[in-house]
N, C-alpha and C positions, 0 to 999 in steps of 0.2 A: 093560261100560259105557265109553264114550269119556271121555278126560280133560276135566275142567272146570277152567277157570282159577279162581284164588282169588276174584276179584271176583264171579264168579257162584256159586261153590260156597258161599261164606259170606254171600250176600246175605240181609238180614233178611227174615223171613217173617211177622212180627207186630210190632205197635207196640213191644213190650217189647225187641225186638232192635235197634231203630234207635239209632244212636250220636249223641249230642250234639244232638238235635232234640226235647227233651222239651216245649218250649213248643208245638210243632205236634202231636205225638202225643197229648199230654194234652187239648188242645182238641178234636181229632177224637173221641177216646174219650168225652169228656163229651157231645159232640153226639149220638153214637150212643145213649148211655144215656138221654139226655133226649128222644130222638126229635126233635131239632132239626136235621135234615139238609137242607142247602141244595141247590139245583139246579145250581150251578156253583162250582168251586173253582179257584184259581190258585196254584201253588206256584212260588216265585221263590227263586233262590239260585245260588251258583257251581256249577261242574261237580263231579260226584262227591260231593255232599252229601246225596243221598237224595230228590230230588224225585220221580222216576218210581217209586222203591221205595215211598215213602209212598202214592202214588196207587194202586199195585197192592194194597198192604195194605188201604187204605181200601175198594177194590173187593171184596176178600175179606170184609171185615166186613159189607158191605152185601148180598152175594149168597150168603153161606154158608148152609148148611142150617139153617133155623130163625132166620135173621137178620132184621134187622141185630143183630149182637152183636160185642163186642170180643174176647172169649175164645172163638174158634171152634176146633173140633177140628183137630188136625194132619192127620188122615187124611180130612178131609172131601173128597168127590170134586169138588165144585164149586170148592173152593179149590185143589185140585190142578190142575184145568183152567186156572184163572187163572194159577197159577205156571208152567205149561208153555206158556201162550199158546194153548191150544186152546179156550178158552171162546168160544161164539158170541155171548154177551151182553156181553162185555167186549172192546171193539175198541180196539187201540192204533194210532194214526195218527202217522206222521212228518210234522211240519209242513213240513220242508224239501223233501220230495219230493211232498207233496200240498198245495201252497200256492196253487193257482189257484182261480178262482171255479167252474170246472166240478166239481172234487172236492167243494167245499163244497155245491154244489147237490145232488150225489148223496147226500151225508151228510144234507142236509135232507129228502130224499125218504124215506130209510130210518128217520128218527127216529120217524115215526108208527106203525111196526110194533111190536107188543108183543114183549117178550123171549121167547125160546124155552123156557127152563126156569128161569130165575132171576127174582128179584123186580124187578130193575132192569136197564135197558140202559145201559151205562156207556161213554162215549167218552173215552179218554185221548189227548190230542193233545200230543206232545212237541215242544219248540222251536216253540211257537205263534207266537212273534214273527216267524217266517219267512213267515207267511201274507200275502198281498197285501192292500192296502186294500180292494179290491173283494170279496175273499173274506171279510174281516172284516165288511163291510157286509152281505153276504148271510147271515151267521150271526147278525146282531143280533137279529132278531125271534124266531128259534127259541131263542136263548140266553136271552132275557128271559122268554119264556113257553113253556117246553118242556112236553111231555106229562108226566104225573105219574110215568111209569115210566122217565124218561130223566134221567141225571146226566152232567154234563160235568166233566172234570178236565184242566186245562191245566198245562204245565210249561214254564218258560223261564228262560234265563240273562240276558236283556236285557229287562226289563219296560218300559223307556222306549220301546221300539219297538212296544209293544202299544197299540192305540187306547184312548183314555180311555173311550170308550163301551163297550168290552169290559171294562175294569177295573172300571167302576162296576157291572157286572152279576155280578161274581164275589166270593167271599170270598177274600181274599188272605192267603197265609202266606209269610213270608220266612224262609228257612232260613239258618243261620249256617255259617261255616267250622268244621270240627271242631277243637276245642282239642288241643294237642299231648299233654297227659297222657292224655286219653281215647283218642287215636289210638294212643299207645304201649301202653296197656292192651289195646286190641283186637288190635293186631298181635302182642302177646305171646300172646294167647289162640290166634290162628290158628297161630303157630309151634308152640305146644304140641300143637295138634291134628294138625299135619303132622309131628310128631316132629323138629323142627329146633331146634338150640341157637343162640341169637343173643344177643349182648351187648346190655346196656341202652343203651350208647352208640351202637350200631348202630341200635337202634330209634329213638332220638332223632334220629339223622341222617336216617333215612327220613322221620320225621314232619316234620322241618324242611324237607326237600326237597319234600314234597308240597304245602306251602302251604295246608293246611286241607282238601285234597281226599282223602277216604278211599279212593276208587277208585284214585287215582294211587298212594297208599301201598300198597294191596294188590297192584297190578300190579308195583310196584317189588320188593316182597317175593317175589313169584312169580318175577321175573327173577333175583333174587339167589340163590334156592334152586337154580335151574338153573345158575348160575354157580359157586357155592361149595359146593353139596352140603348136608350136614346141619349144618354149623357156619359161622356168619356172624359176622365181627368188623367193627369200625368201619372199619378201613382198606379192607376190601372195598367198603363202601358209598361211601367217599370216592373211591377210585380209579375206580370204575365211573361215577360221575355227576359227577366233577370238583368235588366239594365240598371245603371247607376244614375241618380239624379245629378243634374248639372251643378247644383249647390254642393253636393258631396265631392264631385270632381274638383271644383274650384277650391274647396277647403283642403283637400288632400294636396293639391298643387301648392297652395299657400304654405302648408306645413313644410314642404320640401324647400321652398324658397327661403323660409325663415330659419331653416336648420333645426326645426322642432321635431326631434326623433320620436318623442313620446306621442305627440299628436298624430304623426304620420302612421305609426304602428297601431295605435288605438283606432284610428279611422279605418285602416285596412281590416282590423279584426272585426269591427262592427259590420262592415260590408260583407265579409265572408260569412259571419254568423247569420246574416239576413238572407243568405242564399243567392247573392249576386254572382253573376258570371265573371270570374276573375280574369279570363282572357279578354272579355269585353272591357273590363276595368282598365287593363293595361293599354288597350287600344285607345280608349277615350282619354286617358292621361297623356298618352303620346300625342294625340291630336290636339290636346289643350296646349302643350308646350310648343308644338309646331305653330299653332295660331299666335301664341305669345311672341315667338321669334319673328314671325312675319309682321306682327303688329309693330314691333320695335324697328325692324328694318324699313318698313314702309312709312314710319312716323305717323301711325294711326290711320292709315288708309284702309277702310273696311271693305273696299271693293274686292280685295284679294281674299277675303274670308267669307265663309258661309256660316254666319253665327247670328244669334238673336241680339236684341238690344241689351238684355241682361248680361249675356256673355261679353258683349263689347265693353260694358261698364267694368266688369271684373278684369278684363285684360288691361284696361286703362289704369286700374288701381295697382296691378301687379307689374306693369311695365318698368317701373323705376326700381324694383327690388333685386334685379339680377342683370348682369352684363350679357352681351351677346355670346361671348366665348363660354360663359357658364351655362347658358341655355343650350348651346351646341353640345357640351359634354353631357348634360342631362339627357338630351335626346339620344345620344349614342348609347347611354346606359339602358334607357327604356327600349330602344330598338333591339339591343342584344337580348334583353329579357323576352321580348315578344317572339323572337326567333327560337328561343329555347323552351318556351312554354309547352310545345307539343310533345317534347321528349322527357319532360320532368315528371317525377312521380308525385311531388308535393308542390303544387302551384303556389300555395300560400307562402311557404318558406322561401321559394325563389323570389316572389314579389317583395317579401320583407327585406331580403338581402339587397334587392334592386333599389328599394327606397333608401336604404342606408348608403349605398354607393352613389345614388343621385344626390343625396345631401352632401357627401364628401366631394363629389365632382363639382358642386357649386363653388367651393373655395379652392379648388385645385389650380395649379399654375401650369399653363401650357408650355410646350417646349419652345415655341416662338418667343414667349415672354422671357423665358430664361436666357435665350440667346440674345435678346435685346439688352437684358441687364448685363450680361457678360461683355457685350460690345461697348456698353456705356462705361463699364469699369476699365476696359482697355483704352478707350478714348481719354478718360480721366488720367490714366497712367501716362499716356503719351503727352498730355498737356503738362503734367508735372515734370516730365523729362525735358520738355522744351522751355519751361519757365521754372527754374529751381527756386525762385523766390516764393512760389506758391506753396512750397513745403515748409511748414513751421519747424524751426530748429532752435535749440537753446544756445545761449551765448557760449562761444568756444573758449576753451582754456588757451594759454600761451602755446604757440607751436613749438613742438619738440621733435627730434628725430630719434628713431629707434635703430640702433646699430648692433643687433644681436642675431646670430644664426638661430634657426628654429631647432629647439631641442625638446619640445614637448607638444603634445596634441591638446585639443580642448579639454580633455579629461585629466590632463596633468601627467600623462605617462611619457616616459622618455621616447624620443623618435630619432632615427638615423638621419643623416643629412638629406635634404630634399632635392629632388631632381631639378635641373635648371630648365628654364623655358627657352633660353638662347645663350649663345656663347658670348661671354663678357671677358675682355682682356684686363689685365692688371692696370691700375691707374698709374700715371706717371708720378714721380715724387712730389711735385707741386700740388697735384690734385689730392694725393694721399694726405699731405699735410693739412690742406684745407678741410678735408673731411674729418681729420682727427681733431682740429680745432672746433669744428661744429659739434662733434660728439662730446668733447670736453666741456662745452658750454651747457650741457644738459645737466641739471642737478640730479644727483644719484637717487634722491628720494622720490622724484617724479617719474623716473623711467622704470618700467617693469624689468624683472630679471631677464626675460627673454621674450621673443615674439610669440611663442606658444602660450605663455602665461597671459600676455596681452590679449591674444585671441579668445582665451577662456573667459577673461573679464568682459570682452565685447559680447560674447554669446550670452553670458549671464545678464548683462545690462539690457540687451535687446529682448531677452526672455521676460523681463519684468514689464515691458511694454506690450509685447506680442508673443505669447507662447507658441502661436502657430508658426511664426517665422523661426523661432529658436529651434523647433524640432527639425527644421531643414539645415540650419547653420551648424548644428551639432554634428552633422555627418561630413562637414568640410574641414579642411585644415589649411593654414597659411602656407603658401608655396615659396614666395620670395618677396623681398622688399628692395626695389630699385629706385633710389632717390625718393620721389614722392608717390610711387605707385606700389600699392600692396596687392599682391596676386593671391587669390583664394582658389584652391583646387578642389574639385570633386572627382571621385573615382569614375571610371568609364561606365560601371554598372549603376551609377546614380545620376545619369544624365537627365532623367525626368525631374529630379529635385532641383537640378541646376536651372531648368526652364522656369520652375515656379518661383525661385528666389531671386533670379537675376532680372531686376527691373529698377527703374529710376527711384522709386519710393524706398525700396529696401537699401539701395546703395547710399541714399542720402541719410537714412537712419544710422547706418554703420559709420559713415564719415562723421556724423555728429557725435556718435558715441566715442570714436577715436579721439576727437578733439577734447571731449570731457575727461578722457583718461590721460590727457597730456601727450598724445602722439603727434599732434600738429595737423597741418592740412595735408592729409593723405587721400589720394584717389584709390578707389577700390575696383578691382577687376576680377571677374569670375572666369575660370577656365575648367576644361575637362581633360583629364589625363588620357593619353593614348591607350588603347586596349593592350598593345603589345608590351607596355612597360610593366614591370613587376619586381618582386623581390629577387629574381635571379639575375637582374641586371648588375653591371659592374658598379661597385660602390664608389662613392666620390673620393678623390685623393685627399689625403690628410693635409692640412694647412702647414706651410713651411714658415720659418722665421721671417723670410723676406716678405712674404705675403700676409703676415699677421695683421699689420695695420689695415690693409684693404679688407680683410675679413672682419675687422671691427667696424668698418664703415658700412659695408653692405654684404649681402649674402654672396658667398662664393658659388658659382655654377657647379652643378654636380651632374653626373652621368646616370644616376640611378634614381628611381622614384622611391617615395617613402613606402615601406611595407605596411601591411595591415597591423593594427595594434595587437599586442600579445594576448594570448588566450586568457591569461589570468588578470587582464585589466579590469578594474572595477566598472560596473555598469553605470550609465548616466543616472543622475538623480531622478526619482519618480516625478511624473507630470502632476502639477497641481491642478486639479479639475476645476476649482473655482476660478483660478487665473485663466485657464483655457476657455471657460464659458464667457468670461468678461472680455476676451480679446475682440477688438472691433471687427476684424475680418471674419472671425467665427460667427459673431452676431449677424453680420450682413449675409453670410452664406446660409445661416439658418432661416433668415427672413425670406431670402430669394427662393429657396427650395422647400420651404414649409417643413423643415425637418426638426429632429430632436436628437440630443446627445444621449447615447446609451453606453453604459460601461459593461463591456463584454469580457467575462473572465474565462480563460482557457485552462 
């Protein structure tokens, strides 16, 4: 007898021999026992998973002597004819070479003839998706209402190319890829029958390389027996097909998790120089991190993974070295690399860059984490606003009142009268006298010359604590002082800075600074100037002799806003980079966003 390849020699001959497709074989067996046999079946699945094999076994069950029955005799002559391809009543048609309408018309003409010796006339059409649209349409009527003695069995790897009108007339069965443990067990059985000694690691390497296709695994084993003889080890499998050993994959993954750039690049260079398939390397590395992610999510449940005991021990050791979000980002980087490998000219360079990105992704911060940090800071700010005692302040100096109109901005430049926020009438003589007495009680040496000078000192004092806040306060100017309320104004085009600086913490810092400078218990309010106000507005009226005391006590309302500083005004002092880096807010922002400060010169 001539030599038969392993894939044909060990082809399943009954439903019990089929590997990994119990959901299909059990359904067909029950249909035979219950006499619920349909007229058309469609078997869908990847290559080498048993589509045509199941169709042949089903044909044997239907046409065996005394059938239909599931447990037919091994030596049944009708079953032997079907196995050898000699049966006149079981016709196997290749859809790729008989795809035209003429072939389907000939088939339709022969359907009406009764079977020669069997109970059913069975048509098995492989790769049925290769039929043309016209051929499918010619088959529709016969497929929907065939004679009672006719059964159709279709097999395809691409069901999306089959017309929906054909799919609706068939019972569809989707076959799965063969799991690695089942494939290893089947290959070990074949090796034992062939009197071949093979390592378990070699069996796992063959199973991984076949990607769920049992026929590919059997062909690989057949080729290895010819190459190695009666003893096969893992290195033989790896050297023949360019695969990477599991220890090397585990070491490369450990280098990524440890952030060891040198070890990762040197390991990749070693694998590339030894002739390993780099595309297969990325696929194996991606599968390893996928297994590691599932291992962490399932808390060590190995039933979700198709791995050996050695790989399970490695996953257990690596599970505590990375968080779930870090593994997710690494998987995204590797998936992007796998999709770009086909179009790149230098696979090694792309994989080197990918390993560097994977190491960086391990310590990156997700957007969700940043939002959580910002929400936490917002809640802390709200807590500080509700409980002022939570904000540490220095002992305040004796309260004093400032009764000077604004004549200078924070830079010390002269400014015209400020626009008023609301209309304020002159105080009666009694109120004016009381305010004059209060002003006279303030020692001259403790009161600044004017409110602008005071604000300049406030900005400078705040800057010593937080340069980040000073950079925003330097763009503002005092608007008015009404009894115990100090109003600070921002221009309309600086509203974004107003939103950043106007919070409970900054107001408390400014109030504390005012107390230290001798201004007393003043409340601080931030406002935004209306867009229509500008230098063209009517200037404020000059103070008269009758209203002079009132002007001394508080700011006189004005009708025009403060114009922009003069073009020749000196620039603010340069920012001290050391103070800026040591600012608590800057430090916290750098920690949250994993950033760094760069001095950019224009």
